[in-house]
N, C-alpha and C positions, 0 to 999 in steps of 0.2 A: 504494500500500500504506500503510495507516494504521499508524503505529508504536504500540507499547504506550505507555500514558500514562506521563509522566515519573516518577510516584510509584511505579510497579510495580518498577523495577529492584532495590529493596531486597529484595523477595521473590525476584526472579529470580536475584540474585547468590548467594543461599544455597540455592536449589533447582535452578534450571536456568540454566546458564551461557549468557550471550548469545553469539551467533555473531560475536564481534568478532575471532576469531583468523583469519578468512578473509583471505587476502592480496589477493584480487580480489573485487569485488562479484558475488554470485550473480545469475543471471537472476531476473526477477520471479516466475516460477512457482516456482522453488526457494525464494525468500524467503517466498512465501505458504505453501508446504508446511512450511517450517521454523517459521513462526509458529504454524500449526495444531498441529504436533507438540509444540511447547513448551507451548502451552496445554493440550493433552491430557495431557502429562506432569505439569504442575502440578495439574490438576484430578483426576487419578487418584491423587494422593498422599493420605496420611492427613490428614483435616481437623483439624489441630491449631490452636492459637490463632493462630499466624502466618498460616496459610492462610485461616482464617475471617475474620480481621481484614481481609484484602485482597479479600474477596469482591466488594464493589461495584466496585472498580477492575478486577478481572478481568472482571466482567460488562460494564463499559464497553469493555474491550479487545475482547471478543467482539462487542459491538454495533457496533464500528467496522470489523469485517471486511467484505470484499466479499461479495456475496450468492451464496455457494457453498452446495451442499447440506451440506457438512461444517460450515459456519458456522451454518446453521440448526439442526443437531443440537447444536452447542455452546451456542447460545442457549437451546434447550429445556432443557438441563441447568442452565445458570447461573440460569435463571428459578426453578427449584426450589432450587438451591444457595444462592442469596442470601436466600431467605425462610424457610428451615428453621432450627429451633433448633440451635445448635452441638452440644449433647449428643445430639440426635436424629441429626445427621449422623454423629457418631462411632459411635453404636450401629449405624446402618445400614451404615456402611463395614465394621465388624468382621463383621457378619452376612454381608455379601455376599462379602468377600474373604478373611477369615480362617477362617470356619466352614464354608465350602462348597468342596468339592474341585473342582467343575466351573467355579468362577469365581475360582480362585486366580490371582494376578497373576504367578506364577513360571512363565515360559513353558517352560523345559526340562522341567518336571514332566510336561507333556502328551506330550512326545516320548519321554522316557526313564523316567518314573516315578522312584521312589526307588532307583535302581540306580547302579552304578559309572559307567555311561555318562553319567549326569547330571553327576556330578562332573567328568568329562572335558569335557563340553559347557560347564559353568560356567567351567572353566579356559580353554577356547578363547575364550570371550566376553571374559574379562578380558584375555587376550593381544591380542585384536583391538582393544580399547579402548586399551591401552598403545601398540600399534603406530601408532595414529592420534594419539598424543600426548595422550591423555586418561586421567586417573586418577579413578576413581569414589570417592565417599566410602565409608567403611567401614560405613555404617549399613544398606546393602541389598545383596543379592546382585546380580551382574551381569545376571541374567535377569529381574529385577523389571521389569514392563512400563514404569513411569515412567522407569527408568534406560535401558531400550532406546530409548524415545521420545526421551529427552534426547540420546543418542548420534546417533540418526537426524537430529535437528534440527541438530546441530553438524556432522556429517560429510557430510550431503547425500544426495540420492536414490540415489546409487550404492552405495558401500560402507557408508554410514550406515544405509540402510534394508535392507541385506541380512539382518540378524538378524530383522527383522520379516517379511520374505518367507519366511525359513527356517521361522519359527514361525507361518505363516499359519493353519494348522489350529487351533493352540491359541488364537489370537486369535479365530477364528470360534466356537470352542466357548464362550469367555468371553461373547461377544456373545449367543449363543443362551441361555446360562444366565441372564444378566442380563435378557434379554427375557422368558424364562419366569417369572422372579421378579417382573417388573413394576418393576424398579429403574430410577430415573432415570439411573443410570450406563450404561444401555444406549445412551443418546444419544452418550456419549463413544466407546464401541466402534463404534457405527454410523458416526461421523465418521471414526474411524481406518480401518475397513474400506473406506470410500469412497475413501481415499487409496491403498489397496493394490490389486494386481491382483485381479479377481474370482475367487472360488474355483472350481476345476474340479470336474467330477463326482467325480473321485477324492478331492478335498479334502472334499467334502460327505459322501461315503461314509465317509471316515476319521473325520470329526467325529461322525457318527452312531454309529460303532463305539466311539469314545472315550466318548461320552455313555452308551452302554449298558454297556460293559465296564470303563471306566477305563483309566489308563495302564499300561505294562508293570509286572509284579509285581516286588517287591523280590528282589534276588539274595541269597539267604541266605549269610551268612558274609563278605560283601564290604562294606567301608565305602563307602557311596554318595557320600560327600563327600571322598574322598581323605584328607587329614590333618585334616579338620574345618574347614578355612579357609572353605569355602563352605556350611557347614551353615546352614539357616534359623535365624533367631533363636529361642532357646528349645529347639532340638533337643538331646536328650541324646546326648552323644558319650562312649562308654565309654572308660575309661583304657587306655593302652597296656599290653599284657600284660607281666608280669614276665619277665625272661630265664629260660630254663630252668636249673634247678639242676644243676650239673655233678656227675658222680659223684665222691664224696669231698669235696664242698664241705660244710664243717661248718655246718649250719643246723638 
């Protein structure tokens, strides 16, 4: 297994924690999966200056991977990523992941829509991370795909990849949407899907229904994000209602 180049950890420390907390070395296959998942997590993040400055080093890391199908998909992505203008990269990212509902990176949205159940699912994910001894940064929701991939790389194929398996249909829908849009990000989703169990007929039928109908409708009158802790950035959260005026209260 070829390690990441020595100059990459400065990026990895701030974006994706290296799996140094493991008490015993993981088998080679688990290490390979963890490296692929960490790279997918990095490359699926917003291409800010820090990430675009490290593009060539990330491409070198991908080029050093063993010749697996997932590695070939990552190489196809980094070939585009390293040669594209940074401003164009940012515009493309926003168009694909912020402006299109079918390729949003927030996985619980596909399963629960903007409902109270989604808030509960976000809380359960955050609790899963804490139980594994991992606290996520406050900048993203716990269901953001790069965050889920980071946890999978750290915690391993069993409990670490459980959230990915749970949201397999959402991941598949994102892959289909990016493929239909002709986005190079489709290669990252193809690499990820190649690491997961193949979708069942039921999964594919559910993905087709999601694509046609969208996620569950909003439950009117219910705060879908609990107390607002897990609301996506920029979401309007109405203020708490004022307490009722008691009879005889001089107002």
